[in-house]
N, C-alpha and C positions, 0 to 999 in steps of 0.2 A: 591354528598354529601360525605364529608369525615369526619372522626373523630366523627360522631354522633352529630355534632353541627348543629342546625337549624339556618337559617338566623335570625329568630326572637330572638334567644339568644343574638345576637349582638345589637339588638335595646334597650336592657335593661342592665342587670348586666354585661354581657361580654364586652360591649362597654365601660362601666364605668371603668371596670378593665383595659382595654387597655389604656384608658386615663391616669390612674395612673402609667402606665409603659411606656408611650409614648417615652420619650427620649431613653431609652434602646432599645425598639422595633424598633424605626426608625433607630437607629445606626446599629442594627443587620441586618435589612433587606435592608438598603441602597445599598449594592453592587448589588442587583437585578435590581435597577433602570437603570444602564448603558445599559445592553443588552435589557432590556424591552423598554426603550425610543428610543434607536437606531433602534429597529425593526419597529418603527412607521414611520421612514423616514420623519421627519418633515422638509419639503423642501420649505416652504413658510408660510405665515400667514394662520392658519387653526383653525377650531373649533375642540377642543379636549375634550373628556369626560373621566374622571377617575372613573371607576365603582368599588364601594366598597372602596372608597378612605381613609377610616380610619381617622387618624389624619392629613391627607393632605400632608405628606412628598413627595410622588411621584407626586401628583398634582403640588406642588410648583416646584419640579425639572423639570417637563415637561414644566411649564411656563417659567422657567429660560432659557431653551434650545430653546424655540419656538421664532420665529421671531416676531418683533413688529407687532401689529395688530392681533395677535392670541388671541383666547378666550379659556380658560382652565377652565372647570367646574368639580368639584368633587362631587360625589353622594355617600351617605352611608345611611343605615337605622338606624344608631345610632345617636340620637339627641346629646348625649354627645360628640361623636367624631366630628360631624359637628360643634358644638359650638366651640370646641377646634381648629379645622382646620380653621374656619372662623376668629379666633383671630390671626392667624399666618401671613397672607400676609403683605408684606411691601407696601408702596405707589408705589414702582416701579413695583409691580405685580398687577396693577389695572385691568387686564383682567382675574383675577382669582375669581371664585365664588364657593361657597359650598352650597349644598342643601340636606335636608333630603328627600330621595326617595328610593324606592325599584326598582332599574333599571330592575329587572327581570319581572316586571309587569307594570311599569309606561308607559304612552303613549309616542309614539315617538315624539321627539321635532321637532319644525320647526324653522329654517331649521335643517336638519340632521347634524350630526357631520362627519367630514372627517376622524377623528381618534378616536378610542376607546382604552383604556388601562385598565389593572387591575392587581395590584400586590396582589395576593392571595385573591381577593374578589369574583371572579366568582365561586370558588369551594364550596361556601356555599349556592348556589341556591337549593331550595327544588326540583323543577322540572327543571332540567338543559336543557332539550330539549326545553321546552316552553320559558325559560329565554333567551337562545341563539337565538331562533326565534324572540323574542321581540327585543333583541339587534340588530339583523340584520336590523330591521326597524329604529333603531337609527342611522345607518351608511349610509352615502351618497354613491351612486354608485361610485365604484372605490376606496372607502375608505379602511383603514387598521385597523385591530384589533389585538393588541398584549396583551397577558396575561401570567402571571406566576402562576403556581399552584404546590403544593407539589406532588411528586410521591407517590406511595404506602408507607404506614407507615414503613413497614419492610425494605424498600430500601432507607429510608431517615435518614441519620446520624444525622441531626439536631434534629429529633424527638426521635431517639433511643439511642443516646449517653448517656444521663443522666440515662435513665432507665437501660441501659446495665451496667453502672457503679454500680448502686444501686443493680442490680441483682447479682453481685459478692459477695455482703455482706449479702443480705437477699433473701429469696424466695419471688418473687412477686406473689401475689394472681392472680388467673384467673380473667379476667375482660376486660378492654378496648383492642381494637385491637392492640395497641402498645405492650402490654404484651404478647398477643397471638403470635405476630410476633417474639418476643424475645424467647419465649418458643420453637417455631418451628425452629428458627435458631440454638439454643443450641442443640436441638435433632438431627439436621442434621450434627453436628460436629463430 
């Protein structure tokens, strides 16, 4: 768990906020899709699941890269994000489906998926050990799982750049981990 966000936060207000910023967020995070999807080694028609699919951008990109006959399913706990994602596929992406589900606890599908991917979704699992054990049941023998997560806040320029710029103008109050990281970085200089 990072940043103090619970997965349940995404099912309500945070998911709705993400929808309101979807074009910007998808454009910002799209560069992560290339190495993430390449790591899956999609080498034939496969069943692929995108865990924590958000607004569906990575799901749709995986579907575009997958050979004909592939099935690509996106799962997220946010009804607002799944509704938005479901409105995005074009007729040429008929093997794409979106479903509201908590992949950390949902029963394993039949048949299992040959590939699992997640662009920043798995880092919000409340019980990561149990969630990854569950996802292992979702994955067919010999399957592949590729996921991207942020590193520690203090080592993540995407998270610290704005806060660092603001901290040159005003003193940031103690609080979230991001501020504590900035304070400790400034103290060590």
